[in-house]
DRENVEXDREN-439352 format. One line per field, with one value per residue (C-alpha): x, y, z. Coordinates in steps of 0.5 Angstrom, whole numbers, always signed. Layout:
BEGIN
px c(X,...)
py c(Y,...)
pz c(Z,...)
This chain:
BEGIN
px c(-169,-165,-161,-154,-150,-144,-147,-150,-144,-138,-134,-127,-121,-117,-110,-105,-105,-109,-116,-118,-125,-127,-134,-135,-139,-141,-145,-148,-150,-154,-159,-157,-156,-151,-145,-141,-141,-138,-131,-126,-125,-131,-132,-126,-131,-138,-133,-131,-138,-140,-134,-136,-143,-146,-152,-149,-144,-144,-153,-156,-157,-150,-149,-155,-152,-146,-150,-155,-149,-150,-156,-154,-146,-146,-149,-150,-150,-145,-141,-136,-129,-125,-117,-114,-107,-105,-97,-94,-88,-84,-86,-92,-92,-88,-94,-98,-96,-94,-102,-102,-97,-102,-107,-105,-102,-110,-113,-109,-110,-118,-117,-117,-113,-107,-107,-113,-109,-106,-107,-112,-110,-103,-98,-92,-88,-82,-77,-76,-77,-71,-66,-62,-57,-52,-47,-47,-43,-38,-36,-37,-44,-49,-44,-44,-52,-54,-49,-52,-60,-58,-54,-61,-66,-64,-69,-75,-73,-71,-79,-80,-77,-80,-87,-84,-84,-90,-95,-98,-98,-93,-87,-82,-77,-71,-68,-63,-67,-72,-79,-84,-88,-82,-82,-90,-90,-84,-84,-91,-96,-100,-105,-109,-108,-109,-111,-113,-119,-123,-118,-119,-115,-119,-117,-119,-117,-111,-113,-110,-110,-104,-101,-98,-102,-99,-100,-105,-98,-100,-106,-102,-101,-109,-109,-114,-111,-110,-108,-111,-109,-105,-112,-116,-110,-110,-118,-117,-112,-116,-122,-125,-128,-127,-133,-134,-139,-140,-135,-136,-130,-128,-126,-119,-118,-111,-109,-103,-96,-91,-86,-79,-76,-82,-82,-86,-86,-88,-94,-96,-95,-100,-104,-105,-106,-112,-115,-115,-118,-124,-123,-124,-123,-126,-127,-124,-120,-119,-115,-118,-117,-112,-106,-105,-103,-97,-96,-91,-93,-87,-91,-97,-95,-92,-99,-102,-97,-99,-106,-107,-103,-110,-114,-117,-118,-114,-112,-114,-110,-114,-110,-108,-101,-98,-99,-97,-90,-88,-90,-85,-80,-80,-80,-86,-87,-91,-96,-98,-97,-102,-107,-107,-110,-114,-118,-118,-120,-125,-128,-129,-123,-118,-118,-120,-119,-124,-128,-130,-133,-139,-136,-139,-135,-129,-123,-119,-111,-108,-100,-97,-99,-95,-90,-83,-86,-84,-88,-87,-85,-89,-95,-96,-101,-98,-95,-90,-87,-80,-80,-84,-80,-76,-81,-85,-80,-80,-87,-86,-81,-84,-89,-90,-92,-99,-99,-103,-96,-99,-97,-103,-102,-103,-108,-114,-110,-109,-105,-98,-96,-88,-86,-80,-81,-77,-69,-65,-58,-53,-47,-40,-39,-33,-33,-27,-22,-26,-31,-38,-43,-50,-57,-65,-66,-60,-61,-58,-62,-62,-64,-66,-71,-78,-83,-86,-80,-74,-79,-78,-73,-74,-73,-68,-63,-65,-61,-55,-55,-56,-50,-45,-47,-45,-39,-37,-37,-33,-39,-40,-45,-44,-41,-46,-52,-53,-54,-56,-58,-63,-67,-73,-69,-63,-66,-64,-56,-56,-58,-56,-49,-50,-51,-45,-48,-47,-39,-43,-48,-42,-37,-44,-44,-50,-47,-52,-54,-58,-65,-71,-75,-70,-71,-78,-80,-76,-70,-65,-61,-56,-54,-47,-45,-42,-49,-53,-50,-51,-58,-60,-56,-58,-64,-64,-70,-66,-70,-69,-71,-73,-76,-82,-88,-89,-87,-90,-86,-82,-82,-76,-72,-73,-69,-71,-77,-79,-78,-79,-82,-78,-76,-69,-65,-68,-66,-59,-60,-61,-55,-51,-54,-53,-60,-68,-67,-64,-69,-66,-70,-66,-60,-53,-52,-45,-38,-35,-27,-27,-30,-37,-44,-47,-55,-60,-62,-54,-54,-61,-62,-65,-72,-68,-62,-67,-70,-63,-62,-68,-68,-62,-66,-67,-71,-65,-64,-71,-70,-64,-65,-72,-69,-69,-71,-74,-67,-64,-55,-51,-54,-61,-59,-55,-61,-62,-70,-74,-80,-86,-94,-94,-88,-84,-84,-78,-79,-72,-74,-75,-77,-83,-87,-94,-100,-105,-111,-113,-112,-120,-122,-124,-129,-136,-137,-140,-144,-144,-144,-146,-138,-140,-135,-130,-124,-121,-115,-112,-115,-112,-113,-114,-109,-106,-103,-102,-95,-97,-101,-96,-88,-84,-78,-74,-74,-73,-69,-72,-79,-83,-81,-73,-74,-77,-72,-66,-69,-68,-61,-62,-58,-60,-55,-59,-66,-67,-74,-82,-83,-77,-80,-88,-87,-87,-93,-90,-85,-92,-96,-92,-90,-97,-98,-91,-89,-85,-88,-95,-100,-105,-109,-110,-103,-104,-100,-95,-90,-90,-93,-95,-102,-106,-108,-115,-118,-111,-108,-101,-97,-95,-94,-99,-97,-96,-103,-107,-104,-105,-113,-113,-111,-117,-122,-123,-125,-122,-123,-120,-122,-120,-121,-122,-117,-116,-111,-109,-102,-100,-104,-101,-104,-101,-105,-110,-107,-104,-110,-114,-107,-108,-115,-119,-127,-127,-125,-129,-127,-130,-127,-124,-119,-121,-117,-115,-123,-124,-117,-121,-126,-122,-119,-125,-126,-131,-130,-135,-136,-138,-145,-148,-142,-139,-133,-128,-127,-135,-136,-132,-129,-123,-121,-123,-129,-133,-136,-142,-144,-151,-154,-148,-151,-152,-157,-153,-153,-148,-149,-153,-153,-151,-151,-145,-147,-141,-141,-136,-131,-136,-141,-145,-148,-147,-151,-149,-150,-145,-146,-143,-138,-139,-140,-143,-147,-139,-136,-142,-140,-133,-134,-139,-133,-128,-125,-124,-119,-123,-129,-125,-123,-129,-132,-127,-128,-135,-138,-140)
py c(+137,+142,+147,+145,+152,+154,+155,+148,+144,+149,+146,+147,+142,+143,+141,+143,+150,+151,+151,+150,+150,+146,+143,+137,+132,+128,+135,+135,+128,+129,+132,+128,+121,+116,+117,+113,+108,+112,+112,+115,+119,+121,+124,+129,+130,+132,+135,+140,+141,+144,+148,+152,+152,+158,+156,+157,+153,+148,+147,+144,+138,+137,+136,+131,+127,+126,+122,+118,+116,+110,+108,+107,+107,+111,+117,+122,+129,+133,+137,+143,+140,+147,+144,+147,+148,+146,+143,+143,+140,+144,+141,+142,+147,+153,+153,+154,+159,+162,+162,+166,+172,+171,+173,+179,+181,+181,+183,+189,+189,+189,+195,+191,+190,+185,+183,+181,+174,+172,+165,+164,+158,+156,+153,+150,+149,+145,+144,+136,+135,+137,+134,+129,+124,+127,+124,+117,+112,+117,+122,+127,+126,+130,+137,+136,+134,+140,+145,+143,+143,+150,+153,+150,+151,+159,+162,+158,+158,+166,+166,+161,+166,+173,+168,+168,+174,+177,+172,+171,+165,+162,+158,+155,+149,+151,+144,+140,+138,+132,+129,+134,+128,+126,+133,+133,+127,+128,+136,+140,+136,+136,+131,+136,+144,+150,+157,+163,+167,+172,+171,+165,+158,+153,+146,+142,+136,+137,+137,+138,+138,+137,+138,+131,+125,+122,+127,+121,+119,+123,+119,+115,+120,+121,+127,+127,+129,+127,+130,+135,+139,+145,+149,+146,+148,+155,+155,+152,+156,+163,+161,+156,+150,+143,+140,+132,+128,+123,+118,+111,+108,+102,+99,+95,+90,+88,+83,+78,+80,+80,+75,+74,+78,+81,+87,+94,+94,+88,+88,+95,+92,+86,+91,+96,+89,+88,+94,+95,+89,+90,+97,+104,+109,+115,+112,+112,+107,+106,+101,+98,+91,+89,+88,+96,+95,+93,+96,+102,+108,+108,+103,+106,+112,+106,+104,+111,+114,+108,+110,+114,+106,+103,+108,+111,+118,+116,+111,+113,+111,+113,+117,+112,+110,+109,+115,+119,+115,+118,+125,+125,+120,+126,+131,+135,+139,+135,+140,+138,+131,+132,+136,+131,+126,+128,+132,+125,+122,+127,+128,+119,+119,+115,+107,+103,+96,+92,+97,+97,+102,+101,+102,+101,+95,+91,+86,+83,+81,+77,+80,+73,+71,+77,+74,+77,+82,+87,+90,+91,+91,+97,+99,+99,+94,+90,+86,+79,+75,+75,+68,+69,+75,+72,+68,+76,+78,+73,+73,+80,+79,+74,+79,+79,+85,+85,+87,+93,+94,+94,+89,+84,+81,+90,+91,+91,+95,+100,+107,+105,+98,+96,+94,+89,+81,+80,+82,+77,+80,+82,+86,+87,+94,+96,+100,+101,+97,+91,+88,+87,+83,+87,+84,+83,+83,+87,+92,+98,+103,+101,+106,+107,+113,+116,+118,+110,+107,+113,+115,+109,+107,+99,+99,+104,+100,+94,+96,+98,+91,+88,+92,+91,+83,+83,+88,+83,+78,+81,+82,+88,+93,+90,+95,+97,+98,+106,+105,+111,+113,+119,+119,+123,+128,+129,+125,+118,+121,+121,+116,+111,+114,+113,+106,+106,+103,+109,+106,+100,+103,+108,+102,+99,+105,+107,+114,+119,+123,+129,+129,+129,+124,+124,+117,+116,+122,+120,+125,+119,+123,+119,+112,+111,+112,+105,+103,+107,+106,+99,+99,+103,+99,+92,+94,+91,+91,+93,+95,+99,+97,+102,+104,+108,+108,+109,+105,+107,+106,+112,+115,+113,+112,+113,+108,+102,+99,+95,+97,+95,+97,+93,+95,+99,+92,+88,+94,+93,+85,+88,+91,+86,+81,+85,+82,+82,+74,+72,+67,+71,+65,+59,+62,+65,+74,+72,+70,+71,+72,+64,+64,+60,+63,+68,+67,+73,+69,+69,+77,+78,+81,+79,+82,+83,+86,+91,+93,+94,+99,+102,+104,+108,+113,+119,+125,+129,+128,+130,+137,+138,+137,+142,+147,+151,+148,+154,+157,+154,+152,+159,+157,+158,+165,+167,+167,+174,+176,+182,+185,+187,+186,+183,+179,+182,+177,+176,+174,+171,+166,+159,+157,+162,+165,+170,+164,+166,+163,+170,+175,+176,+175,+182,+182,+179,+172,+168,+163,+156,+153,+145,+143,+142,+140,+138,+133,+127,+129,+122,+115,+113,+105,+104,+105,+113,+116,+123,+121,+119,+126,+130,+128,+130,+127,+127,+132,+129,+134,+132,+133,+139,+142,+140,+144,+149,+151,+149,+156,+159,+157,+152,+146,+139,+138,+143,+141,+139,+136,+137,+137,+143,+147,+147,+155,+156,+154,+155,+148,+144,+145,+141,+136,+135,+128,+127,+121,+117,+110,+113,+110,+112,+108,+112,+111,+102,+104,+107,+110,+116,+124,+123,+123,+124,+131,+130,+130,+132,+126,+128,+124,+129,+132,+132,+139,+141,+137,+141,+148,+146,+145,+152,+156,+152,+154,+147,+145,+138,+131,+126,+119,+114,+107,+106,+109,+115,+120,+115,+116,+123,+129,+134,+139,+140,+135,+138,+145,+142,+139,+146,+149,+145,+146,+140,+142,+135,+129,+121,+116,+109,+112,+118,+117,+122,+128,+128,+128,+134,+137,+138,+140,+146,+148,+149,+141,+137,+130,+126,+118,+113,+108,+102,+99,+102,+105,+107,+100,+97,+104,+103,+110,+111,+118,+120,+122,+130,+130,+134,+135,+139,+140,+144,+150,+155,+148,+144,+139,+134,+127,+130,+124,+128,+126,+126,+125,+123,+123,+118,+119,+116,+121,+116,+119,+115,+116,+115,+117,+119,+121,+128,+128,+135,+131,+137,+144,+147,+144,+147,+153,+153,+150,+155,+161,+157,+154,+154,+160,+164,+163,+165,+171,+174,+173,+178,+182,+182,+189,+189)
pz c(+31,+35,+33,+31,+31,+35,+42,+42,+38,+42,+48,+52,+54,+58,+57,+62,+63,+55,+55,+47,+45,+39,+37,+40,+36,+42,+43,+36,+38,+41,+35,+30,+32,+34,+30,+34,+29,+24,+21,+24,+18,+16,+24,+21,+16,+20,+25,+19,+17,+24,+25,+18,+18,+15,+12,+4,+3,+10,+12,+17,+12,+10,+17,+17,+12,+15,+20,+16,+12,+16,+14,+7,+8,+2,+0,-6,-2,-4,+1,+1,+6,+7,+9,+15,+11,+4,+2,-4,-8,-13,-20,-18,-13,-18,-24,-17,-16,-23,-23,-17,-19,-27,-22,-19,-25,-28,-23,-23,-30,-28,-24,-18,-11,-13,-6,-5,-9,-2,+0,+6,+9,+11,+5,+6,-1,-1,-6,-7,-14,-17,-16,-21,-20,-25,-22,-17,-13,-10,-4,-9,-12,-6,-7,-15,-16,-11,-15,-22,-19,-17,-24,-27,-23,-21,-25,-21,-15,-15,-17,-11,-6,-9,-8,+0,+1,-4,-1,+7,+9,+5,+7,+3,+5,+0,-3,+0,+6,+4,+1,+2,+5,+10,+12,+12,+16,+21,+23,+19,+20,+28,+28,+32,+30,+35,+31,+35,+32,+36,+42,+43,+42,+38,+37,+31,+27,+22,+15,+9,+1,-3,-10,-10,-10,-5,+0,+4,+7,+12,+13,+17,+23,+23,+19,+13,+7,+0,-7,-12,-17,-17,-19,-13,-8,-11,-10,-4,-1,-3,+0,-4,-2,-4,-7,-5,-5,+2,+0,+1,+6,+5,+12,+11,+17,+19,+24,+26,+24,+19,+19,+20,+14,+11,+10,+10,+2,+2,+6,+2,-5,-2,+0,-6,-10,-6,-7,-14,-15,-10,-13,-9,-14,-11,-5,+3,+5,+14,+16,+23,+27,+32,+28,+28,+36,+33,+27,+27,+25,+20,+16,+16,+13,+8,+7,+7,+2,-4,-4,-11,-14,-10,-13,-7,-5,+3,+6,+14,+21,+27,+32,+38,+43,+37,+34,+40,+41,+34,+35,+41,+37,+32,+36,+37,+43,+49,+50,+43,+44,+50,+46,+41,+46,+50,+43,+40,+46,+47,+40,+39,+34,+39,+36,+41,+42,+39,+35,+29,+25,+20,+13,+5,+5,+8,+7,+12,+12,+16,+15,+17,+10,+6,+3,+0,-7,-12,-17,-25,-29,-30,-26,-18,-17,-21,-15,-16,-11,-11,-13,-19,-22,-27,-30,-30,-34,-39,-40,-42,-46,-50,-52,-60,-64,-67,-75,-73,-68,-61,-56,-57,-50,-47,-53,-48,-43,-49,-46,-46,-47,-48,-54,-51,-55,-60,-59,-55,-56,-51,-52,-49,-46,-43,-35,-31,-36,-36,-41,-39,-42,-42,-43,-43,-36,-34,-28,-30,-25,-17,-13,-7,-7,-5,+0,+0,+4,+5,+11,+14,+20,+19,+11,+11,+18,+13,+7,+11,+14,+8,+5,+11,+11,+3,+4,+9,+5,-1,-5,-11,-14,-22,-25,-30,-24,-23,-16,-12,-5,-4,+3,+5,+11,+13,+19,+16,+14,+21,+23,+18,+21,+28,+26,+22,+16,+12,+9,+7,+3,+1,-2,-5,-10,-6,-4,-1,-8,-6,-1,-6,-11,-16,-20,-18,-22,-27,-25,-26,-30,-35,-35,-37,-44,-45,-42,-46,-52,-52,-50,-56,-61,-59,-57,-50,-45,-39,-32,-27,-19,-14,-8,-10,-11,-18,-24,-30,-37,-39,-33,-29,-36,-42,-44,-39,-41,-35,-27,-21,-14,-9,-1,+0,+3,-5,-8,-6,-7,-15,-15,-13,-18,-23,-27,-26,-29,-23,-17,-11,-7,-10,-14,-12,-11,-13,-10,-4,-3,-3,-9,-5,-7,-3,-2,-1,+5,+7,+7,+10,+16,+21,+25,+32,+28,+25,+31,+35,+30,+29,+36,+35,+32,+37,+38,+39,+31,+28,+33,+31,+23,+23,+28,+21,+17,+12,+13,+8,+5,+2,-5,-3,+1,-5,-11,-11,-12,-13,-9,-10,-11,-17,-21,-26,-31,-36,-43,-43,-39,-41,-34,-32,-37,-36,-38,-42,-38,-36,-41,-42,-35,-35,-41,-40,-39,-45,-44,-46,-53,-55,-59,-67,-72,-67,-70,-65,-64,-61,-59,-53,-50,-43,-36,-40,-34,-33,-34,-41,-42,-39,-38,-32,-33,-40,-45,-52,-57,-63,-59,-60,-53,-54,-61,-58,-52,-57,-62,-55,-55,-50,-51,-49,-43,-40,-42,-35,-34,-37,-29,-27,-34,-31,-30,-37,-42,-47,-46,-43,-48,-53,-48,-47,-50,-52,-47,-51,-50,-50,-56,-61,-65,-70,-72,-71,-64,-65,-59,-58,-58,-66,-70,-76,-78,-81,-87,-89,-88,-85,-79,-75,-67,-63,-62,-68,-70,-65,-67,-74,-72,-68,-74,-77,-72,-71,-63,-61,-57,-54,-54,-49,-45,-38,-32,-37,-32,-27,-23,-20,-19,-24,-26,-32,-36,-36,-37,-43,-47,-45,-49,-54,-55,-53,-51,-48,-47,-48,-44,-40,-34,-31,-25,-20,-19,-27,-28,-22,-26,-34,-31,-27,-33,-37,-41,-41,-38,-41,-40,-45,-43,-44,-44,-50,-52,-58,-61,-60,-64,-69,-68,-71,-70,-77,-76,-74,-67,-65,-58,-57,-50,-48,-45,-38,-36,-36,-30,-26,-29,-34,-41,-47,-53,-59,-67,-71,-77,-81,-88,-91,-89,-85,-77,-71,-65,-58,-51,-46,-39,-36,-30,-28,-21,-17,-17,-16,-21,-26,-24,-25,-32,-34,-31,-36,-30,-23,-22,-27,-22,-16,-20,-23,-16,-12,-19,-18,-15,-9)
């Protein structure tokens, strides 16, 4: 085989008056063999390896393995991927910057240069997760919510402004601009990147990792990227490659067109259900087929956004004419559009009609078969046809508690079943001087929110058109519904205003409340006092309907037990109906001015009406809104911050504190040791999400975190949220496993973050038990079922686990990001084998566990033994699989974590 070095793969590309150097895939094919049938997403990975071949982290064999993938359409080869850039939002970005600041402190303490801790790749952090819906339903909502956001988060924002000046290659998009994924899609992403090196311009695919699971949204623009934990992202910023196995790629063929009245949301919920049922965890999904020719870019982004919900690493769409049209629409410079077209065609990355790459597996959907749908009441993959929603809710109500206190039907799904059964009560509430009945099924939150749908003009215009028709017929939002509109960018406000639809949304209570994630991340804010009191006093099972991507229990609002994902127009419709039990296909939403029933079909906009409204979206809107995107408003400009290479930590701050991770970094590295005499902190079932492990939303006053904040003089109304306090490890470790819906089987499935301390038998919070175990010198283990760590790429789910003293998590299976985050924080992920689990092994959580065989010779995929001693003294031995999956991860784990590894590498003598 001839050499594959840069002299033989580098070529030149003329685009207008510019000349770019690039690593040519066709030239590489002369040595590698035919790669034309490779999935496009793998071609992007191949180019990345060609560009970074150094004989050590990337070898010729790695590159050849990419081409050889076609033989079996799968590979067990580990490769090192170097993304072009990193994207962050503030919930995950603040702790990442905290870690970088802590690393600078540690570097200085160890006698090194703190300036060496600096991003080597471009990093963009968009502040979008902190605005809460405190005020809603009037013209002052946006102004007041922004003011409260700035007041609550002043410490965090001052810290980020310090980081903006202290670190190179680090930009901050201020609050009130938009959701990071929509800003990425509409402005930051380029599809094909260009950068100068040694005085020459190079072109290469735009790739990234992000600290939010839904980084995948930009896959719709032909950009390969996915969510990673904050600790992985920090390592990538500092020059460490992302270690991964060459993935399987599932091809998803789309043909046909959506029928009249169907939305992109209906399509993505169908795709999510299909892919979850097929099983694509840890795999790439690549969309192909002639149906893409008529699938708008915004619809592609909607599908790509929900890759975490269908479990894939990413959901990739190749570049084609639709991509170029979107780049033009969103105001990208003509030279960027020309570069994207020329490079993609030269590299074989362009989608050609009829071309079908070879995939590991395939699915097919005729989009003409899509029907109107919601997903819920607690998982995004649980699609329910619109007509079946009332029955689905009634089924939820009918669940009866078993004697152990767990929801019988949800027992096999474990982690967080919501106990709803039993109550059939109603409550009278007085709102606006009038009496109303609140009952099980009442919709108390209707939120147009989240990147999934607010980036899509067709569904946003559809919501506005439906609102106009409803107002014209005299319909109004039900008084008990908390309604909100949180667009993903200011461009949405512009085009709704241009179409004349804002006034109708306002009349139905969908006033602008902020530009951010809001309800989807749990920032739904408080319910009106009368509504909240009625729910609590009568134990009502009420619903939320939102245009988001996450509906896990306890996430949207602590008092709302059933959460439903829906398209923006359906969100408006449910606000009009006020009850999830109404059959939207056959029952009226309300009465018009003549007391005649109004059905959903009477106000649903036609495809032609939606298309006419979407045609009003212009490129000037994007250029104007993004012209000074990094400047911020007067609130942002007024935030004072101090300079310096290292951060001036404030010991009184309740938002930002120096974490203890690197306290011993200047001491010799200790060898790995077996886990001995460990206790079980908790026993969980299936589908434990990162929301269960590390909540993002409400902090209860009676929780360990709430009590800690109150001890420092913070009143409950100023608690903000767990997500906003991720820069303070004292809050976050107290919030670990503190979700109000998590169920620990050591207590018969009782809800809440509680456990049994063994051997005392005392019932206490998981945090308090962990602190007692630490004082006793007892290591801890967590037992769990399938899909442990599903959901958001939440590094605090691993950081908090580490700080509680958990040394290993033994589960039936892990979601991709959380497994790697555990390794990245020095927590050992272990997987039951041979169909075993905690139940089949009759593990109660009262055992003493030993895990021998953990030493510096640990290997990826190694089988280990666990020896359990029951309370009776009877021994039980079973095998587990070490889910340290790559050689790099072995190095990280031995160092105590990925950031410890990076820091020790920098401190090592040269």
